[in-house]
C-alpha positions as CSV (number, residue, x, y, z in Angstrom):
1,M,-28.2,-141.7,-90.0
2,M,-27.6,-139.3,-87.6
3,G,-25.9,-137.3,-90.4
4,A,-28.2,-137.9,-92.6
5,R,-31.2,-135.8,-89.6
6,N,-28.1,-133.6,-88.5
7,M,-28.8,-132.2,-92.0
8,R,-32.7,-132.2,-92.4
9,A,-31.8,-130.2,-89.9
10,L,-29.0,-127.5,-90.9
11,K,-31.4,-127.8,-94.2
12,L,-34.3,-126.7,-92.3
13,V,-32.6,-124.1,-90.2
14,G,-31.3,-122.5,-93.8
15,I,-34.6,-122.2,-95.0
16,V,-36.4,-120.7,-91.9
17,V,-34.1,-118.2,-91.9
18,G,-33.9,-117.3,-95.7
19,C,-37.9,-117.2,-95.4
20,L,-37.3,-114.6,-91.9
21,V,-34.5,-112.6,-94.5
22,A,-36.9,-112.4,-97.6
23,V,-39.9,-112.2,-95.2
24,V,-37.5,-108.3,-93.7
25,I,-37.1,-107.4,-97.3
26,L,-40.4,-108.2,-99.2
27,A,-41.3,-105.7,-96.1
28,L,-38.4,-103.1,-96.6
29,L,-39.4,-103.5,-100.6
30,A,-43.0,-102.8,-99.5
31,V,-42.3,-100.1,-97.5
32,R,-40.2,-98.7,-100.2
33,L,-42.6,-99.1,-102.4
34,F,-46.4,-97.6,-100.2
35,V,-44.7,-94.9,-97.8
36,N,-43.9,-91.2,-99.6
37,P,-41.2,-90.3,-96.6
38,N,-42.3,-86.5,-97.9
39,D,-46.2,-87.6,-96.3
40,Y,-44.2,-86.7,-93.1
41,K,-42.3,-83.5,-92.9
42,D,-45.1,-82.5,-90.7
43,R,-45.0,-84.5,-88.9
44,I,-41.4,-84.6,-88.4
45,A,-41.1,-80.6,-87.8
46,Q,-43.3,-81.3,-85.2
47,Q,-41.8,-83.8,-83.1
48,V,-38.0,-82.2,-83.1
49,K,-40.2,-78.8,-82.2
50,S,-41.4,-80.4,-79.3
51,A,-38.0,-81.9,-78.8
52,T,-35.7,-79.1,-79.0
53,G,-38.2,-76.2,-79.2
54,R,-37.2,-74.9,-82.2
55,E,-38.2,-74.6,-85.6
56,L,-37.7,-77.4,-88.3
57,V,-38.1,-76.5,-91.6
58,L,-38.3,-79.1,-94.9
59,S,-38.1,-77.8,-97.8
60,G,-36.3,-80.2,-100.3
61,P,-37.3,-83.8,-100.7
62,I,-36.8,-86.2,-98.8
63,K,-35.8,-89.7,-100.6
64,L,-35.0,-92.8,-99.2
65,S,-33.9,-96.6,-100.5
66,V,-34.3,-99.5,-97.8
67,F,-31.1,-102.1,-99.5
68,P,-28.8,-103.3,-98.8
69,W,-28.4,-100.1,-96.8
70,I,-31.1,-97.8,-95.0
71,A,-30.5,-94.5,-96.8
72,L,-32.2,-91.5,-96.8
73,E,-31.0,-87.9,-98.3
74,L,-32.9,-84.6,-97.9
75,G,-32.3,-80.8,-98.4
76,P,-33.0,-77.8,-98.4
77,A,-33.2,-77.6,-94.7
78,S,-33.4,-75.4,-91.9
79,L,-33.1,-75.4,-88.0
80,G,-34.2,-72.2,-86.1
81,N,-32.9,-70.3,-83.7
82,P,-34.3,-70.7,-80.3
83,P,-36.5,-68.1,-78.6
84,G,-34.6,-64.8,-77.3
85,F,-32.2,-65.0,-80.2
86,S,-32.5,-64.0,-84.3
87,T,-35.6,-65.0,-86.5
88,Q,-32.1,-66.4,-89.0
89,P,-31.9,-70.2,-88.2
90,F,-29.6,-71.8,-86.4
91,A,-28.2,-74.3,-89.3
92,S,-29.0,-74.8,-92.3
93,L,-27.6,-77.2,-95.3
94,Q,-28.2,-77.9,-99.0
95,H,-28.1,-81.5,-99.0
96,I,-27.5,-84.1,-96.8
97,A,-27.3,-88.2,-96.8
98,V,-26.6,-90.6,-94.4
99,R,-26.7,-94.3,-94.6
100,V,-26.9,-97.2,-92.2
101,K,-26.0,-101.4,-93.0
102,L,-29.4,-103.5,-92.7
103,L,-28.1,-107.0,-91.5
104,P,-26.2,-105.5,-89.0
105,L,-28.4,-103.4,-87.6
106,L,-30.7,-106.7,-87.5
107,R,-27.6,-108.0,-84.5
108,K,-27.7,-104.4,-82.6
109,E,-24.9,-103.3,-84.6
110,L,-24.7,-99.8,-85.4
111,Q,-22.4,-99.2,-88.7
112,I,-23.1,-96.0,-90.9
113,G,-21.6,-95.3,-94.3
114,R,-20.0,-92.3,-95.1
115,I,-22.3,-89.3,-94.6
116,E,-22.2,-86.0,-96.9
117,I,-23.4,-82.6,-95.9
118,D,-23.0,-80.2,-98.5
119,G,-24.0,-76.5,-98.1
120,L,-23.8,-76.2,-94.4
121,D,-24.4,-73.1,-92.8
122,L,-24.3,-73.1,-88.6
123,R,-24.3,-69.5,-86.9
124,L,-23.0,-69.8,-83.4
125,V,-23.9,-66.0,-81.0
126,K,-24.6,-65.3,-77.9
127,N,-27.4,-63.0,-76.7
128,T,-26.9,-60.4,-74.8
129,A,-27.7,-62.3,-71.6
130,G,-24.3,-64.3,-72.7
131,K,-26.5,-67.7,-73.7
132,G,-25.2,-68.9,-76.7
133,N,-27.8,-70.5,-79.2
134,W,-26.1,-73.8,-78.8
135,Q,-27.4,-74.0,-75.3
136,D,-30.4,-76.2,-74.2
137,F,-31.0,-78.3,-76.9
138,G,-33.2,-81.4,-76.4
139,G,-34.8,-78.6,-74.0
140,N,-34.6,-79.7,-70.0
141,E,-31.0,-79.3,-69.1
142,S,-31.3,-81.2,-66.3
143,K,-33.4,-84.3,-67.0
144,P,-31.0,-87.0,-66.0
145,Q,-28.7,-89.0,-69.2
146,Q,-29.1,-92.2,-70.1
147,P,-25.0,-94.2,-69.5
148,A,-23.4,-94.4,-72.6
149,N,-22.8,-98.0,-72.0
150,S,-26.3,-98.7,-71.5
151,S,-28.7,-101.8,-72.4
152,S,-30.7,-99.7,-74.1
153,G,-29.3,-98.4,-77.0
154,F,-25.9,-98.8,-78.8
155,G,-23.0,-98.9,-76.2
156,T,-19.9,-98.4,-78.2
157,L,-18.6,-96.2,-81.0
158,P,-20.8,-96.4,-84.2
159,E,-18.8,-97.1,-86.8
160,L,-18.5,-94.7,-89.4
161,A,-17.0,-95.1,-93.2
162,G,-16.4,-91.0,-93.3
163,L,-17.6,-88.0,-93.2
164,E,-17.4,-85.4,-95.8
165,I,-18.7,-81.7,-95.5
166,K,-18.7,-80.0,-98.9
167,D,-18.4,-75.8,-98.7
168,S,-20.0,-74.8,-96.1
169,R,-20.1,-72.2,-93.5
170,L,-19.2,-72.2,-89.2
171,S,-19.5,-68.4,-88.0
172,Y,-19.3,-67.7,-84.6
173,Q,-19.7,-63.8,-83.1
174,D,-17.5,-62.1,-85.9
175,M,-15.4,-64.6,-86.4
176,V,-16.3,-66.6,-89.7
177,A,-14.6,-69.9,-91.4
178,D,-15.8,-70.0,-95.0
179,H,-14.9,-72.0,-98.1
180,V,-15.4,-75.2,-95.3
181,N,-14.1,-78.7,-96.7
182,L,-14.0,-81.4,-94.7
183,E,-12.8,-84.8,-94.8
184,L,-13.0,-88.3,-92.5
185,G,-11.8,-91.0,-93.4
186,H,-13.1,-94.7,-91.5
187,V,-13.9,-94.2,-88.1
188,T,-14.0,-96.6,-85.6
189,A,-12.5,-97.0,-81.6
190,R,-9.2,-97.6,-81.8
191,A,-8.2,-97.3,-85.4
192,P,-6.2,-93.8,-86.8
193,I,-9.2,-91.4,-87.9
194,P,-7.4,-88.9,-90.8
195,V,-8.6,-85.6,-91.3
196,K,-8.5,-83.3,-94.5
197,L,-9.9,-79.3,-93.5
198,K,-9.3,-76.5,-95.8
199,L,-11.7,-73.4,-95.2
200,D,-10.9,-69.6,-96.0
201,L,-10.5,-68.2,-92.2
202,T,-11.8,-64.5,-91.6
203,T,-12.1,-62.5,-87.9
204,A,-13.8,-59.1,-89.1
205,P,-15.5,-57.5,-91.8
206,G,-12.9,-56.6,-94.6
207,A,-10.8,-58.6,-93.0
208,K,-8.5,-60.8,-96.0
209,P,-8.3,-64.5,-95.8
210,I,-6.7,-67.0,-94.1
211,D,-6.0,-70.2,-95.8
212,L,-5.7,-73.6,-93.6
213,N,-4.8,-76.8,-94.7
214,G,-4.2,-79.9,-91.7
215,Q,-3.7,-83.0,-91.7
216,L,-4.3,-85.3,-88.3
217,E,-4.4,-88.9,-86.9
218,V,-6.7,-89.9,-84.4
219,T,-6.8,-93.0,-81.7
220,L,-9.6,-93.0,-79.5
221,D,-9.8,-95.8,-76.3
222,L,-13.5,-95.1,-75.2
223,E,-13.0,-97.8,-72.6
224,K,-10.6,-95.9,-70.2
225,K,-11.3,-92.4,-72.2
226,R,-7.8,-92.3,-73.5
227,Y,-6.7,-90.2,-76.5
228,Q,-4.3,-90.2,-79.0
229,I,-3.2,-87.6,-81.3
230,A,-0.2,-88.1,-83.9
231,P,0.7,-85.8,-84.9
232,L,-1.2,-82.8,-85.8
233,E,-0.5,-80.2,-88.6
234,I,-2.1,-77.5,-89.4
235,S,-0.8,-74.8,-92.4
236,G,-1.9,-72.2,-94.6
237,S,-0.7,-68.5,-95.9
238,L,-1.8,-65.6,-93.8
239,T,-3.0,-62.3,-96.3
240,P,-2.3,-59.1,-94.1
241,R,-4.0,-55.9,-94.6
242,Q,-0.9,-54.3,-95.9
243,G,2.1,-56.0,-96.6
244,A,4.4,-58.1,-99.2
245,G,2.4,-60.5,-99.9
246,P,0.7,-64.2,-98.2
247,M,2.9,-65.5,-95.7
248,P,2.5,-69.2,-94.8
249,W,2.5,-70.7,-91.7
250,K,2.3,-73.7,-89.4
251,F,1.1,-75.3,-85.8
252,A,2.4,-78.9,-85.5
253,V,1.9,-80.8,-82.5
254,P,4.2,-84.9,-82.7
255,Q,2.9,-86.0,-80.3
256,L,-0.8,-85.3,-78.2
257,S,-2.2,-87.0,-75.2
258,A,-5.8,-86.6,-73.2
259,D,-6.5,-89.4,-69.9
260,L,-10.2,-87.8,-69.5
261,A,-10.5,-90.3,-66.3
262,A,-7.4,-88.7,-65.1
263,Q,-7.8,-85.0,-66.2
264,T,-5.0,-84.7,-68.2
265,F,-3.2,-83.7,-71.1
266,I,0.2,-83.3,-72.4
267,A,2.0,-82.3,-75.3
268,P,6.1,-82.9,-75.1
269,A,6.5,-80.6,-77.8
270,F,4.8,-77.6,-80.3
271,S,5.7,-75.6,-83.0
272,V,4.4,-72.3,-84.2
273,E,5.4,-71.1,-88.1
274,L,4.5,-67.1,-89.1
275,A,7.5,-65.6,-92.5
276,A,10.0,-65.7,-90.2
277,V,8.8,-66.5,-86.6
278,R,9.6,-69.9,-84.8
279,L,8.0,-70.8,-81.8
280,G,8.7,-74.2,-79.9
281,G,7.7,-75.3,-76.6
282,S,6.0,-78.2,-74.2
283,L,2.6,-78.2,-72.8
284,E,0.7,-80.4,-69.8
285,G,-2.5,-79.9,-68.4
286,T,-4.3,-81.5,-65.3
287,R,-8.4,-81.4,-63.8
288,I,-9.0,-80.7,-67.5
289,V,-12.5,-81.5,-67.6
290,D,-13.2,-79.6,-63.7
291,A,-10.5,-77.0,-62.9
292,P,-8.6,-76.9,-66.4
293,S,-4.7,-75.7,-65.2
294,F,-1.7,-75.7,-67.6
295,K,1.9,-75.3,-67.7
296,G,4.8,-75.8,-70.1
297,A,7.9,-74.0,-71.9
298,F,8.5,-71.9,-75.1
299,K,11.6,-70.7,-76.8
300,L,10.8,-68.1,-79.6
301,D,14.1,-67.7,-81.6
302,P,16.1,-64.7,-82.5
303,V,13.5,-62.5,-85.2
304,S,13.6,-59.0,-86.7
305,L,11.0,-56.8,-84.9
306,R,10.9,-54.4,-87.5
307,D,10.9,-57.1,-90.6
308,L,8.1,-58.5,-88.9
309,M,5.4,-55.3,-88.1
310,T,6.6,-54.7,-91.9
311,K,5.7,-58.1,-93.1
312,L,1.9,-58.0,-91.2
313,G,1.2,-55.1,-92.8
314,M,2.0,-52.6,-89.1
315,T,3.9,-49.5,-89.5
316,P,7.1,-49.9,-87.5
317,P,7.9,-46.2,-85.4
318,V,10.3,-43.6,-86.2
319,T,12.8,-44.0,-83.6
320,R,16.1,-42.2,-82.8
321,D,18.3,-44.8,-83.6
322,P,17.5,-46.8,-86.9
323,K,19.2,-49.9,-85.5
324,V,17.2,-50.8,-82.6
325,L,14.3,-53.5,-83.3
326,A,16.2,-55.5,-85.0
327,R,16.6,-58.8,-82.7
328,L,13.6,-60.5,-80.0
329,A,14.2,-63.8,-78.3
330,A,12.4,-65.1,-75.3
331,N,12.0,-68.0,-73.5
332,G,10.7,-69.3,-70.2
333,K,7.8,-71.8,-68.7
334,F,4.8,-70.2,-68.5
335,S,1.2,-72.1,-66.2
336,Y,-2.1,-71.1,-66.5
337,G,-4.8,-72.0,-63.6
338,G,-7.0,-70.6,-60.8
339,N,-7.8,-67.3,-63.1
340,A,-3.9,-67.0,-63.3
341,L,-1.2,-66.7,-65.9
342,G,1.7,-66.3,-65.0
343,T,5.7,-66.8,-66.4
344,E,9.0,-67.5,-64.5
345,G,12.2,-68.4,-65.6
346,L,11.9,-65.5,-67.9
347,D,14.5,-64.1,-70.8
348,I,13.9,-62.0,-73.3
349,Q,16.2,-59.9,-75.6
350,L,15.3,-56.7,-77.6
351,D,18.6,-55.8,-79.6
352,D,21.1,-56.0,-76.7
353,S,19.2,-55.6,-73.6
354,H,18.4,-58.9,-71.9
355,L,14.5,-58.6,-69.3
356,R,14.1,-62.3,-66.8
357,G,12.7,-63.1,-64.1
358,K,9.1,-63.2,-63.5
359,L,6.0,-61.6,-64.6
360,A,2.1,-62.4,-63.3
361,I,-1.8,-61.4,-64.2
362,T,-2.6,-62.8,-60.8
363,N,-6.3,-62.2,-61.3
364,L,-7.5,-62.4,-65.4
365,D,-10.6,-60.3,-64.7
366,T,-9.2,-57.3,-62.7
367,K,-5.8,-57.6,-64.5
368,A,-4.1,-57.6,-61.2
369,A,-0.4,-58.5,-61.6
370,S,2.6,-59.1,-59.6
371,F,6.6,-59.2,-61.4
372,N,10.2,-59.6,-59.8
373,L,11.9,-58.3,-63.5
374,A,15.8,-57.5,-64.0
375,I,17.0,-55.8,-66.8
376,D,21.1,-56.2,-67.8
377,R,21.0,-52.5,-69.3
378,I,18.6,-50.3,-71.8
379,N,18.7,-46.6,-73.3
380,V,15.3,-46.4,-73.9
381,D,16.5,-42.6,-75.3
382,R,16.9,-45.1,-78.6
383,Y,13.3,-46.2,-79.2
384,R,12.4,-42.3,-78.9
385,P,11.4,-40.6,-81.8
386,P,13.7,-38.0,-83.4
387,E,13.9,-34.8,-81.5
388,Q,12.3,-31.9,-83.4
389,P,14.2,-28.7,-83.8
390,A,12.8,-25.5,-81.8
391,S,10.3,-24.3,-84.7
392,A,8.5,-27.4,-84.7
393,K,8.5,-27.4,-80.9
394,T,7.2,-23.9,-81.4
395,A,4.7,-24.6,-83.7
396,A,3.8,-28.1,-82.0
397,Q,2.4,-25.8,-78.9
398,P,-1.7,-25.3,-78.6
399,A,-2.9,-22.1,-78.9
400,A,-3.3,-19.5,-76.2
401,G,-6.8,-20.3,-74.1
402,A,-7.0,-24.1,-75.7
403,K,-7.7,-27.3,-73.3
404,P,-5.3,-29.7,-72.7
405,A,-5.7,-32.9,-74.4
406,D,-7.3,-35.2,-72.5
407,K,-4.7,-37.6,-70.7
408,T,-7.3,-40.6,-71.0
409,G,-7.3,-40.8,-74.9
410,A,-9.7,-40.8,-77.7
411,Q,-11.7,-44.3,-75.2
412,G,-11.9,-41.9,-72.8
413,S,-10.4,-44.7,-70.1
414,D,-8.1,-43.8,-67.9
415,P,-5.6,-47.0,-67.5
416,L,-4.1,-45.1,-64.3
417,K,-7.2,-45.9,-61.9
418,T,-7.2,-49.3,-62.9
419,L,-4.3,-50.0,-62.8
420,D,-3.9,-52.5,-60.1
421,L,0.1,-53.7,-60.1
422,N,3.2,-55.1,-57.3
423,G,7.0,-55.4,-58.3
424,T,10.2,-54.9,-58.3
425,L,12.6,-54.0,-61.2
426,T,16.2,-54.1,-61.0
427,I,18.4,-52.2,-64.2
428,G,22.2,-52.5,-64.2
429,S,22.1,-49.6,-66.4
430,A,19.8,-46.8,-67.9
431,T,19.7,-44.0,-70.2
432,A,17.1,-41.9,-70.5
433,S,16.5,-38.4,-71.0
434,N,20.0,-38.7,-71.7
435,M,20.3,-39.1,-68.1
436,T,22.1,-42.6,-66.9
437,L,21.7,-44.1,-64.1
438,T,23.2,-47.7,-62.3
439,Q,22.1,-49.9,-59.5
440,V,18.7,-49.5,-60.3
441,L,15.8,-50.3,-57.8
442,L,12.3,-49.3,-57.7
443,T,9.7,-51.1,-55.8
444,I,6.0,-50.7,-57.7
445,A,2.6,-50.8,-56.5
446,A,-0.4,-49.5,-57.5
447,K,-4.5,-49.6,-57.0
448,N,-8.0,-48.3,-56.5
449,G,-6.1,-44.7,-59.3
450,L,-3.3,-44.3,-56.2
451,A,0.1,-45.4,-57.7
452,H,3.1,-46.0,-54.4
453,I,6.8,-45.9,-55.9
454,A,9.0,-46.2,-53.6
455,P,12.4,-47.3,-52.4
456,V,13.9,-45.9,-55.9
457,R,17.2,-46.2,-55.4
458,A,20.0,-45.2,-58.1
459,K,23.9,-44.6,-58.6
460,L,24.5,-41.8,-60.3
461,Y,27.0,-38.9,-61.7
462,G,29.5,-40.3,-58.7
463,G,27.0,-40.2,-56.3
464,D,23.2,-42.0,-54.4
465,Y,19.7,-41.0,-55.9
466,S,16.6,-42.2,-53.3
467,G,13.2,-41.0,-54.1
468,D,9.2,-41.3,-52.6
469,I,7.1,-41.3,-56.5
470,T,3.1,-41.1,-55.7
471,I,0.4,-40.7,-58.2
472,D,-3.3,-40.2,-56.7
473,D,-4.7,-40.6,-60.0
474,R,-8.3,-40.8,-57.9
475,E,-9.9,-37.8,-59.1
476,A,-10.3,-35.9,-61.9
477,V,-6.7,-34.4,-61.9
478,P,-4.1,-36.9,-61.0
479,T,-1.6,-35.2,-58.8
480,L,1.9,-36.4,-58.7
481,K,4.5,-36.3,-55.2
482,I,8.0,-36.2,-55.8
483,D,10.2,-36.6,-52.9
484,Q,14.0,-37.3,-53.4
485,S,17.5,-36.7,-52.7
486,M,20.3,-36.3,-55.0
487,A,23.7,-36.9,-52.4
488,G,28.2,-36.5,-54.0
489,I,26.6,-35.4,-58.0
490,D,28.9,-34.4,-60.7
491,M,26.7,-31.4,-60.9
492,A,28.6,-30.7,-64.9
493,Q,28.0,-34.1,-66.1
494,M,24.5,-34.2,-64.8
495,L,22.9,-30.8,-66.4
496,K,25.3,-31.8,-69.9
497,D,23.1,-34.7,-69.9
498,F,19.6,-33.8,-68.6
499,A,19.7,-30.2,-68.9
500,K,22.3,-29.8,-72.3
501,T,23.7,-27.4,-70.3
502,Q,26.9,-26.9,-67.9
503,R,26.1,-23.6,-66.0
504,I,27.8,-24.9,-62.7
505,S,30.5,-27.7,-61.6
506,G,31.2,-29.5,-58.7
507,R,30.1,-31.9,-56.2
508,G,26.7,-31.5,-54.5
509,T,23.5,-32.5,-52.9
510,V,20.1,-32.0,-53.7
511,T,17.0,-32.3,-52.2
512,T,13.7,-31.8,-53.3
513,N,10.4,-32.5,-51.9
514,L,7.6,-31.6,-54.3
515,T,3.8,-31.8,-56.0
516,A,2.2,-30.9,-58.8
517,H,-1.5,-31.3,-60.5
518,S,-0.6,-33.3,-63.7
519,L,1.4,-35.8,-65.1
520,G,3.1,-34.4,-67.4
521,G,4.4,-32.1,-70.1
522,D,3.9,-27.5,-69.3
523,T,1.2,-28.0,-66.9
524,L,3.4,-30.3,-65.2
525,M,5.8,-27.2,-64.6
526,K,2.3,-24.7,-64.4
527,T,1.6,-26.8,-61.3
528,L,4.8,-27.2,-59.7
529,N,4.8,-26.3,-55.7
530,G,7.2,-27.2,-53.4
531,H,10.7,-26.8,-52.3
532,V,14.0,-27.2,-53.4
533,S,17.5,-26.7,-51.9
534,A,20.8,-27.6,-53.1
535,N,24.6,-27.4,-51.9
536,V,27.2,-28.1,-54.2
537,D,31.1,-27.6,-53.4
538,N,34.0,-27.2,-55.0
539,G,33.3,-25.5,-58.0
540,A,32.4,-23.5,-60.7
541,L,29.6,-20.7,-61.8
542,E,30.5,-21.6,-65.9
543,G,29.5,-19.0,-68.7
544,V,30.0,-16.6,-65.8
545,D,33.2,-14.4,-64.8
546,L,32.0,-12.6,-61.5
547,W,35.7,-10.8,-61.5
548,F,35.1,-9.3,-64.8
549,E,31.9,-7.9,-64.0
550,I,33.2,-6.3,-60.8
551,N,35.9,-4.5,-62.6
552,R,33.8,-3.3,-65.0
553,A,31.6,-2.1,-62.5
554,V,34.4,-0.6,-59.7
555,A,35.9,1.1,-63.3
556,L,32.1,2.9,-63.4
557,I,32.7,3.9,-59.7
558,Q,36.1,5.1,-59.7
559,K,35.4,6.3,-63.4
560,Q,38.2,5.3,-65.0
561,G,38.1,3.3,-68.3
562,L,36.8,-0.4,-68.9
563,P,39.8,-3.1,-68.4
564,S,40.8,-4.5,-71.2
565,G,41.0,-8.2,-71.4
566,Q,38.3,-11.4,-72.3
567,S,36.0,-13.1,-69.5
568,S,37.2,-15.8,-68.6
569,G,34.4,-17.5,-69.0
570,R,33.5,-18.6,-65.1
571,T,34.3,-17.8,-61.4
572,R,35.8,-20.6,-59.2
573,F,33.6,-20.7,-55.4
574,D,34.1,-22.8,-52.3
575,V,30.8,-23.1,-51.9
576,L,27.4,-22.8,-53.7
577,K,23.6,-23.0,-50.9
578,V,21.0,-21.8,-52.3
579,S,17.3,-22.9,-51.6
580,A,13.3,-22.5,-53.5
581,D,10.3,-22.4,-53.1
582,L,8.0,-23.0,-55.8
583,V,4.6,-21.7,-56.4
584,N,3.1,-22.7,-59.7
585,G,6.4,-23.4,-61.5
586,V,7.9,-20.5,-60.6
587,A,11.1,-20.7,-57.8
588,S,11.7,-17.6,-55.7
589,T,14.8,-17.3,-53.7
590,K,16.1,-15.1,-50.8
591,D,19.7,-17.3,-49.8
592,L,21.3,-17.4,-52.1
593,N,25.4,-17.7,-51.0
594,I,28.1,-18.2,-53.4
595,A,31.5,-17.9,-51.3
596,S,35.4,-17.9,-52.0
597,Q,38.3,-16.6,-50.1
598,N,38.3,-13.5,-51.6
599,L,34.6,-13.3,-53.0
600,H,30.9,-13.9,-51.4
601,I,28.1,-13.2,-53.1
602,S,24.4,-13.0,-51.9
603,G,21.1,-12.4,-53.3
604,Q,17.3,-13.4,-53.9
605,G,15.4,-13.6,-57.0
606,T,12.9,-15.6,-59.5
607,S,13.4,-18.8,-61.6
608,N,10.7,-19.6,-64.1
609,L,10.9,-23.3,-65.0
610,V,7.9,-23.3,-67.9
611,T,9.8,-20.2,-69.9
612,E,13.4,-20.7,-68.0
613,A,13.8,-17.1,-67.8
614,I,15.8,-15.3,-64.9
615,N,15.5,-12.4,-62.5
616,Y,18.2,-11.9,-59.6
617,Q,19.4,-9.0,-57.7
618,V,22.9,-10.4,-55.6
619,K,25.4,-8.3,-54.2
620,A,29.4,-9.5,-54.7
621,T,31.3,-8.6,-52.1
622,I,34.8,-8.2,-51.7
623,L,37.1,-9.3,-49.3
624,K,40.6,-7.7,-48.0
625,E,41.3,-10.8,-46.0
626,A,39.4,-14.3,-46.1
627,P,37.4,-15.6,-43.9
628,T,39.1,-17.5,-41.1
629,A,39.3,-21.8,-40.4
630,A,37.0,-20.8,-37.2
631,G,34.8,-19.0,-39.4
632,A,35.1,-15.3,-38.4
633,A,33.9,-13.2,-42.0
634,G,36.3,-11.5,-43.6
635,K,36.8,-7.7,-44.3
636,S,34.9,-6.7,-46.5
637,L,36.7,-4.0,-49.2
638,A,33.7,-3.4,-51.7
639,D,30.3,-4.3,-52.5
640,I,29.3,-4.3,-56.2
641,P,25.5,-5.1,-57.3
642,L,24.7,-7.2,-59.9
643,N,21.8,-8.2,-61.8
644,I,20.9,-11.3,-63.2
645,T,19.0,-12.0,-66.4
646,G,18.1,-13.8,-69.9
647,T,17.0,-17.7,-69.3
648,F,19.2,-20.8,-67.9
649,S,21.1,-21.5,-71.1
650,S,21.6,-17.7,-72.1
651,P,22.1,-15.7,-67.9
652,S,23.2,-12.2,-68.7
653,V,25.4,-10.4,-65.8
654,K,25.6,-6.9,-65.2
655,P,26.4,-3.8,-63.1
656,D,23.3,-2.4,-61.8
657,V,23.9,0.9,-62.3
658,E,21.3,2.9,-60.1
659,Q,22.8,1.3,-56.8
660,L,26.2,1.7,-58.1
661,A,25.4,5.6,-58.2
662,K,23.4,6.0,-55.4
663,A,26.7,3.8,-53.4
664,R,28.8,6.9,-55.7
665,L,27.0,9.7,-53.9
666,Q,27.8,7.9,-50.6
667,Q,30.9,7.7,-50.6
668,E,30.8,11.0,-52.0
669,L,29.1,12.2,-49.2
670,D,31.1,10.1,-46.2
671,K,34.2,11.6,-47.9
672,H,32.8,15.4,-47.5
673,K,31.0,14.8,-44.2
674,D,33.6,16.3,-41.8
675,E,33.9,19.1,-43.1
676,L,30.6,20.2,-44.5
677,Q,29.8,19.3,-40.6
678,Q,32.2,22.0,-39.3
679,K,31.2,24.2,-42.2
680,L,27.9,23.9,-40.8
681,M,29.1,24.8,-37.1
682,D,31.1,27.4,-38.2
683,K,28.2,29.7,-39.6
684,L,26.2,28.2,-35.9
685,K,28.3,29.6,-34.0
686,G,27.8,32.7,-35.5
687,V,24.3,33.6,-35.8
688,F,24.8,32.4,-31.5
689,H,27.1,34.7,-30.7
């Protein structure tokens, strides 16, 4: 009896439910038959305008179906930009189709079918105030948002059967992604989402496209706000503007995890491949929502920098050594946060040089930087352009009256004025301008156009170097100040390497206190002012045999034939002391002093550092007896005047004929002085007696 009643009750419930479903279906069919959605275009546009402040244009028809899906299809359509932007639409599309399952919707479950979008054109731009046209959607930003789990709506992620975007375009400023085709698979709260992406990316008008192909699986845990991607891989090809052809590239992350609740981000490994470049590393982040901070490690496998530049359509520089730029490798740790970017444990190898230490941009806005770096060895000359022949150098000189080139460059900006740098650099061995230095230490502090490089210390040519260099670029014309000292230097080797001459040998000390109103070239030399002094012991004047010239001068005085034999090409000395005052690149000397046991040379003259012309008048004194250890001067036998002219590289030493003639006349006068005086006295006696 009870069973029959239950059966009748169930049948009754079934009939009622069936009737309700039938009523709903009939109602929906009635809507489909008697309601034309195109009649509501204006109302829809007005609602969008009211909600977003943007114009919605529905230029195509709207199609509506109700069973078993509520399906909406429309297009073409466009949504305008907010006030303050161009009249071009913010977004436009050719066709969109959205479907929602009916019965789950009655249970307050949102199950969305496959969304299809065709011909989407999304234009993201910023105006002159820096505001994006994607901001302020929905009007007042201060309007409180409903919590995600509010009872007024759906509290879980809508289930999506898939998303397909075909033949679309996305642009941001000058960057354009064209022919975008994106496919998303089944989207649920806790299941991987397959993604396929293909597009052409250009960064400037006329640039060739970059093809992207990618796939990834995403796991979302909305309740705990955790996201995992495993794996993420994007690959494609890059076509440089010039070069051999397309280059394959790939970016891969085997596993990536993000926890929005804890604000953490972890990618234990990543890899980037471009042609022959292989870059790998790891990355993790904290406070990724409030104040993003990241740290990680990187490793660049060895690559030929010269070959890579060629493949990228870049012309490698022409260097004195064509074998350089053959190997580049790097590894280290990096960090970003608080508007700063830094590396530590840095190890960069360029050819046979290693750079190690740490480097940081302490303020990304001002580009302020600090460093503590060490280089084991480097030959800078290998990377310099090939030396030009003398004829080419002469041809390259500016014409008379031509204005010097603007040191700020074509852009009109002077990097020294904005340089903000602080750090220390050590070098085990360095070669620059043919000079070799070891144990180099320099500290740099530069800010607001004032750069101070001090202390500077190094070992060179068996001696010690110390310097203090200041570059003041706060005015229109920069000022260079150099205070430096070299002690115990092998002068012959230094002059050979630096000046390509060996005019002086010996071991010496050189000090300079100089200023100039330029930073290089002849302009620097022409404005060079200051003081230089040198003291060289146990050396020689190379290329000049003063004894040979003195013998020639003595022969002239005594009216004898010139001595036979050839010049030895050098004049040994015990001490060479000299100082010079520089005014606009011309060095004036008044205290030249060269001494040996039997010869003493003193004199004065000028040297032009720009033209390399020299003009000295010296007196060579032949000593009958050498100076004593106590400092007493030796006895003079003869004084020979000499003129030294020519250039630094080709000096000419000749007796001063005019002075020799005067000396000869004086000698004759002195020889007959007593005889003339006696004759004169005899004549006078005859007059007075």
